[in-house]
TIVO-2410 file (N, C-alpha, C; in nm, 3 decimals):
# residues 99
REC num residu      c1      c2      c3 atome chaine
REC   1      M  19.818  31.849  28.282     N      A
REC   1      M  19.722  31.744  28.276    CA      A
REC   1      M  19.720  31.690  28.134     C      A
REC   2      E  19.702  31.559  28.122     N      A
REC   2      E  19.700  31.494  27.990    CA      A
REC   2      E  19.578  31.411  27.993     C      A
REC   3      L  19.512  31.400  27.877     N      A
REC   3      L  19.404  31.309  27.858    CA      A
REC   3      L  19.447  31.208  27.754     C      A
REC   4      I  19.451  31.079  27.791     N      A
REC   4      I  19.499  30.971  27.707    CA      A
REC   4      I  19.368  30.896  27.663     C      A
REC   5      F  19.356  30.891  27.528     N      A
REC   5      F  19.236  30.820  27.478    CA      A
REC   5      F  19.263  30.767  27.338     C      A
REC   6      D  19.179  30.675  27.299     N      A
REC   6      D  19.178  30.624  27.161    CA      A
REC   6      D  19.086  30.709  27.083     C      A
REC   7      P  19.133  30.774  26.959     N      A
REC   7      P  19.037  30.859  26.894    CA      A
REC   7      P  18.925  30.787  26.823     C      A
REC   8      F  18.938  30.662  26.814     N      A
REC   8      F  18.828  30.583  26.755    CA      A
REC   8      F  18.732  30.523  26.851     C      A
REC   9      D  18.770  30.535  26.995     N      A
REC   9      D  18.688  30.483  27.096    CA      A
REC   9      D  18.694  30.585  27.207     C      A
REC  10      M  18.610  30.678  27.216     N      A
REC  10      M  18.621  30.777  27.323    CA      A
REC  10      M  18.545  30.741  27.448     C      A
REC  11      T  18.509  30.608  27.468     N      A
REC  11      T  18.440  30.569  27.582    CA      A
REC  11      T  18.527  30.564  27.706     C      A
REC  12      D  18.660  30.545  27.687     N      A
REC  12      D  18.753  30.531  27.801    CA      A
REC  12      D  18.865  30.635  27.786     C      A
REC  13      I  18.861  30.731  27.880     N      A
REC  13      I  18.960  30.853  27.869    CA      A
REC  13      I  19.029  30.846  27.999     C      A
REC  14      E  19.164  30.832  27.997     N      A
REC  14      E  19.238  30.833  28.110    CA      A
REC  14      E  19.306  30.967  28.143     C      A
REC  15      V  19.307  31.012  28.276     N      A
REC  15      V  19.356  31.145  28.300    CA      A
REC  15      V  19.490  31.117  28.377     C      A
REC  16      R  19.594  31.195  28.333     N      A
REC  16      R  19.727  31.192  28.393    CA      A
REC  16      R  19.771  31.335  28.432     C      A
REC  17      F  19.833  31.345  28.548     N      A
REC  17      F  19.884  31.475  28.599    CA      A
REC  17      F  20.032  31.451  28.636     C      A
REC  18      Q  20.121  31.522  28.576     N      A
REC  18      Q  20.264  31.511  28.591    CA      A
REC  18      Q  20.316  31.369  28.582     C      A
REC  19      G  20.258  31.299  28.474     N      A
REC  19      G  20.298  31.163  28.448    CA      A
REC  19      G  20.238  31.052  28.531     C      A
REC  20      R  20.156  31.088  28.632     N      A
REC  20      R  20.098  30.992  28.720    CA      A
REC  20      R  19.949  30.974  28.682     C      A
REC  21      P  19.899  30.852  28.674     N      A
REC  21      P  19.758  30.838  28.644    CA      A
REC  21      P  19.666  30.884  28.752     C      A
REC  22      M  19.561  30.959  28.724     N      A
REC  22      M  19.465  31.006  28.815    CA      A
REC  22      M  19.326  30.952  28.809     C      A
REC  23      G  19.307  30.852  28.722     N      A
REC  23      G  19.184  30.784  28.703    CA      A
REC  23      G  19.122  30.811  28.563     C      A
REC  24      N  18.998  30.770  28.548     N      A
REC  24      N  18.933  30.786  28.424    CA      A
REC  24      N  18.841  30.911  28.434     C      A
REC  25      A  18.833  30.974  28.320     N      A
REC  25      A  18.744  31.090  28.312    CA      A
REC  25      A  18.601  31.051  28.300     C      A
REC  26      V  18.513  31.132  28.363     N      A
REC  26      V  18.380  31.103  28.366    CA      A
REC  26      V  18.308  31.210  28.289     C      A
REC  27      P  18.240  31.174  28.174     N      A
REC  27      P  18.178  31.276  28.093    CA      A
REC  27      P  18.066  31.348  28.167     C      A
REC  28      Q  18.050  31.474  28.135     N      A
REC  28      Q  17.948  31.553  28.198    CA      A
REC  28      Q  17.827  31.550  28.103     C      A
REC  29      R  17.712  31.520  28.143     N      A
REC  29      R  17.592  31.517  28.062    CA      A
REC  29      R  17.538  31.653  28.055     C      A
REC  30      I  17.528  31.709  27.943     N      A
REC  30      I  17.482  31.846  27.921    CA      A
REC  30      I  17.339  31.834  27.869     C      A
REC  31      G  17.244  31.898  27.943     N      A
REC  31      G  17.107  31.892  27.899    CA      A
REC  31      G  17.029  32.008  27.957     C      A
REC  32      R  16.907  32.014  27.932     N      A
REC  32      R  16.825  32.126  27.979    CA      A
REC  32      R  16.768  32.082  28.119     C      A
REC  33      H  16.788  32.174  28.210     N      A
REC  33      H  16.744  32.145  28.343    CA      A
REC  33      H  16.603  32.201  28.361     C      A
REC  34      V  16.516  32.114  28.413     N      A
REC  34      V  16.379  32.162  28.449    CA      A
REC  34      V  16.342  32.108  28.586     C      A
REC  35      H  16.299  32.200  28.669     N      A
REC  35      H  16.265  32.171  28.800    CA      A
REC  35      H  16.153  32.061  28.804     C      A
REC  36      P  16.167  31.958  28.896     N      A
REC  36      P  16.062  31.849  28.891    CA      A
REC  36      P  15.915  31.898  28.911     C      A
REC  37      H  15.902  32.011  28.985     N      A
REC  37      H  15.764  32.061  29.017    CA      A
REC  37      H  15.722  32.170  28.912     C      A
REC  38      A  15.797  32.195  28.811     N      A
REC  38      A  15.762  32.297  28.714    CA      A
REC  38      A  15.656  32.242  28.622     C      A
REC  39      R  15.556  32.321  28.587     N      A
REC  39      R  15.452  32.280  28.498    CA      A
REC  39      R  15.468  32.350  28.367     C      A
REC  40      E  15.422  32.285  28.264     N      A
REC  40      E  15.430  32.355  28.130    CA      A
REC  40      E  15.326  32.462  28.129     C      A
REC  41      E  15.367  32.584  28.071     N      A
REC  41      E  15.280  32.691  28.060    CA      A
REC  41      E  15.162  32.667  27.964     C      A
REC  42      P  15.039  32.692  28.013     N      A
REC  42      P  14.929  32.669  27.915    CA      A
REC  42      P  14.928  32.771  27.809     C      A
REC  43      G  14.871  32.736  27.696     N      A
REC  43      G  14.854  32.826  27.587    CA      A
REC  43      G  14.978  32.839  27.497     C      A
REC  44      L  15.079  32.768  27.526     N      A
REC  44      L  15.199  32.770  27.431    CA      A
REC  44      L  15.173  32.665  27.323     C      A
REC  45      Q  15.131  32.715  27.220     N      A
REC  45      Q  15.109  32.629  27.095    CA      A
REC  45      Q  15.195  32.676  26.980     C      A
REC  46      P  15.229  32.585  26.900     N      A
REC  46      P  15.316  32.628  26.781    CA      A
REC  46      P  15.239  32.724  26.699     C      A
REC  47      P  15.309  32.829  26.647     N      A
REC  47      P  15.237  32.925  26.556    CA      A
REC  47      P  15.170  32.855  26.429     C      A
REC  48      K  15.062  32.913  26.391     N      A
REC  48      K  14.993  32.870  26.271    CA      A
REC  48      K  15.077  32.896  26.151     C      A
REC  49      P  15.075  32.812  26.051     N      A
REC  49      P  15.153  32.839  25.929    CA      A
REC  49      P  15.085  32.961  25.853     C      A
REC  50      S  15.166  33.041  25.793     N      A
REC  50      S  15.119  33.166  25.729    CA      A
REC  50      S  15.062  33.136  25.590     C      A
REC  51      G  15.102  33.021  25.535     N      A
REC  51      G  15.061  32.984  25.396    CA      A
REC  51      G  15.142  33.053  25.286     C      A
REC  52      I  15.247  33.118  25.323     N      A
REC  52      I  15.344  33.182  25.227    CA      A
REC  52      I  15.454  33.088  25.195     C      A
REC  53      D  15.471  33.062  25.075     N      A
REC  53      D  15.587  32.973  25.034    CA      A
REC  53      D  15.705  33.062  25.007     C      A
REC  54      Y  15.788  33.080  25.113     N      A
REC  54      Y  15.905  33.169  25.101    CA      A
REC  54      Y  16.013  33.119  25.001     C      A
REC  55      L  16.035  32.983  24.999     N      A
REC  55      L  16.127  32.933  24.904    CA      A
REC  55      L  16.089  32.961  24.763     C      A
REC  56      H  15.967  32.950  24.738     N      A
REC  56      H  15.916  32.973  24.597    CA      A
REC  56      H  15.935  33.126  24.559     C      A
REC  57      L  15.907  33.217  24.654     N      A
REC  57      L  15.929  33.350  24.633    CA      A
REC  57      L  16.078  33.389  24.603     C      A
REC  58      V  16.173  33.323  24.678     N      A
REC  58      V  16.311  33.341  24.653    CA      A
REC  58      V  16.346  33.292  24.521     C      A
REC  59      E  16.298  33.172  24.485     N      A
REC  59      E  16.325  33.115  24.354    CA      A
REC  59      E  16.273  33.213  24.237     C      A
REC  60      Q  16.159  33.266  24.259     N      A
REC  60      Q  16.104  33.354  24.153    CA      A
REC  60      Q  16.189  33.476  24.139     C      A
REC  61      R  16.242  33.539  24.249     N      A
REC  61      R  16.327  33.650  24.240    CA      A
REC  61      R  16.458  33.615  24.186     C      A
REC  62      C  16.514  33.496  24.208     N      A
REC  62      C  16.640  33.463  24.146    CA      A
REC  62      C  16.622  33.441  23.992     C      A
REC  63      R  16.516  33.378  23.955     N      A
REC  63      R  16.490  33.357  23.810    CA      A
REC  63      R  16.469  33.487  23.741     C      A
REC  64      A  16.407  33.586  23.801     N      A
REC  64      A  16.383  33.715  23.744    CA      A
REC  64      A  16.519  33.785  23.724     C      A
REC  65      E  16.610  33.773  23.817     N      A
REC  65      E  16.739  33.846  23.812    CA      A
REC  65      E  16.826  33.781  23.706     C      A
REC  66      L  16.813  33.641  23.699     N      A
REC  66      L  16.896  33.570  23.592    CA      A
REC  66      L  16.838  33.605  23.452     C      A
REC  67      A  16.705  33.635  23.442     N      A
REC  67      A  16.653  33.660  23.314    CA      A
REC  67      A  16.699  33.806  23.256     C      A
REC  68      K  16.746  33.884  23.348     N      A
REC  68      K  16.792  34.022  23.315    CA      A
REC  68      K  16.940  34.023  23.270     C      A
REC  69      R  16.999  33.906  23.256     N      A
REC  69      R  17.138  33.906  23.215    CA      A
REC  69      R  17.158  33.971  23.072     C      A
REC  70      I  17.277  34.020  23.060     N      A
REC  70      I  17.299  34.093  22.934    CA      A
REC  70      I  17.348  33.992  22.830     C      A
REC  71      D  17.294  33.992  22.716     N      A
REC  71      D  17.343  33.913  22.604    CA      A
REC  71      D  17.441  34.003  22.516     C      A
REC  72      Y  17.565  33.979  22.530     N      A
REC  72      Y  17.667  34.070  22.475    CA      A
REC  72      Y  17.663  34.059  22.327     C      A
REC  73      R  17.607  33.958  22.267     N      A
REC  73      R  17.606  33.946  22.117    CA      A
REC  73      R  17.504  34.044  22.069     C      A
REC  74      D  17.402  34.085  22.148     N      A
REC  74      D  17.306  34.179  22.099    CA      A
REC  74      D  17.344  34.317  22.113     C      A
REC  75      L  17.458  34.341  22.174     N      A
REC  75      L  17.499  34.482  22.202    CA      A
REC  75      L  17.562  34.558  22.082     C      A
REC  76      S  17.594  34.489  21.983     N      A
REC  76      S  17.659  34.554  21.869    CA      A
REC  76      S  17.560  34.653  21.800     C      A
REC  77      S  17.615  34.764  21.755     N      A
REC  77      S  17.523  34.860  21.686    CA      A
REC  77      S  17.478  34.811  21.552     C      A
REC  78      G  17.370  34.860  21.509     N      A
REC  78      G  17.316  34.822  21.379    CA      A
REC  78      G  17.406  34.850  21.259     C      A
REC  79      E  17.476  34.961  21.270     N      A
REC  79      E  17.566  35.001  21.155    CA      A
REC  79      E  17.679  34.899  21.144     C      A
REC  80      D  17.743  34.862  21.253     N      A
REC  80      D  17.853  34.766  21.250    CA      A
REC  80      D  17.812  34.638  21.195     C      A
REC  81      A  17.688  34.591  21.234     N      A
REC  81      A  17.639  34.459  21.189    CA      A
REC  81      A  17.608  34.458  21.044     C      A
REC  82      E  17.548  34.578  20.993     N      A
REC  82      E  17.531  34.589  20.846    CA      A
REC  82      E  17.665  34.594  20.759     C      A
REC  83      H  17.754  34.669  20.813     N      A
REC  83      H  17.878  34.672  20.747    CA      A
REC  83      H  17.955  34.537  20.738     C      A
REC  84      D  17.945  34.466  20.849     N      A
REC  84      D  18.016  34.333  20.853    CA      A
REC  84      D  17.938  34.235  20.765     C      A
REC  85      S  17.808  34.244  20.758     N      A
REC  85      S  17.734  34.147  20.676    CA      A
REC  85      S  17.755  34.178  20.527     C      A
REC  86      E  17.779  34.300  20.489     N      A
REC  86      E  17.805  34.335  20.346    CA      A
REC  86      E  17.936  34.272  20.311     C      A
REC  87      N  18.030  34.275  20.399     N      A
REC  87      N  18.164  34.224  20.361    CA      A
REC  87      N  18.176  34.072  20.386     C      A
REC  88      G  18.071  34.006  20.445     N      A
REC  88      G  18.070  33.868  20.470    CA      A
REC  88      G  18.156  33.826  20.591     C      A
REC  89      E  18.185  33.925  20.675     N      A
REC  89      E  18.273  33.897  20.791    CA      A
REC  89      E  18.195  33.868  20.917     C      A
REC  90      G  18.069  33.915  20.919     N      A
REC  90      G  17.993  33.913  21.044    CA      A
REC  90      G  17.975  33.779  21.108     C      A
REC  91      E  17.922  33.687  21.022     N      A
REC  91      E  17.888  33.549  21.077    CA      A
REC  91      E  18.019  33.481  21.117     C      A
REC  92      A  18.123  33.487  21.027     N      A
REC  92      A  18.249  33.415  21.069    CA      A
REC  92      A  18.314  33.471  21.188     C      A
REC  93      E  18.309  33.603  21.199     N      A
REC  93      E  18.368  33.669  21.315    CA      A
REC  93      E  18.294  33.628  21.443     C      A
REC  94      L  18.161  33.625  21.436     N      A
REC  94      L  18.086  33.593  21.553    CA      A
REC  94      L  18.103  33.449  21.597     C      A
REC  95      S  18.105  33.360  21.494     N      A
REC  95      S  18.113  33.217  21.532    CA      A
REC  95      S  18.259  33.184  21.582     C      A
REC  96      S  18.355  33.257  21.544     N      A
REC  96      S  18.489  33.237  21.602    CA      A
REC  96      S  18.505  33.294  21.743     C      A
REC  97      Q  18.420  33.386  21.775     N      A
REC  97      Q  18.426  33.450  21.917    CA      A
REC  97      Q  18.348  33.373  22.013     C      A
REC  98      R  18.263  33.283  21.978     N      A
REC  98      R  18.176  33.220  22.073    CA      A
REC  98      R  18.262  33.108  22.137     C      A
REC  99      F  18.237  33.084  22.266     N      A
REC  99      F  18.317  32.980  22.335    CA      A
REC  99      F  18.232  32.869  22.380     C      A
***
């Protein structure tokens, strides 16, 4: 079975079987079926909003986690920093390592 169609215009789809045309394809409408005599159930109302701003809570948690990042420049021990500053190497060395 082959379906012959224009990809830019899917309104006309021809069906062929073993090289012979079998007619046009008929699209099936997919939707929700409801019996004509069915009634809507009473009391089905949308839930009341809770008043909690979940996106704001997620944002606060992300900002708190980002604030805990390690600043590697502050990890050097005090002795190394004093030794480097006496030799005048500390600032030049730090500035050359920053990217």
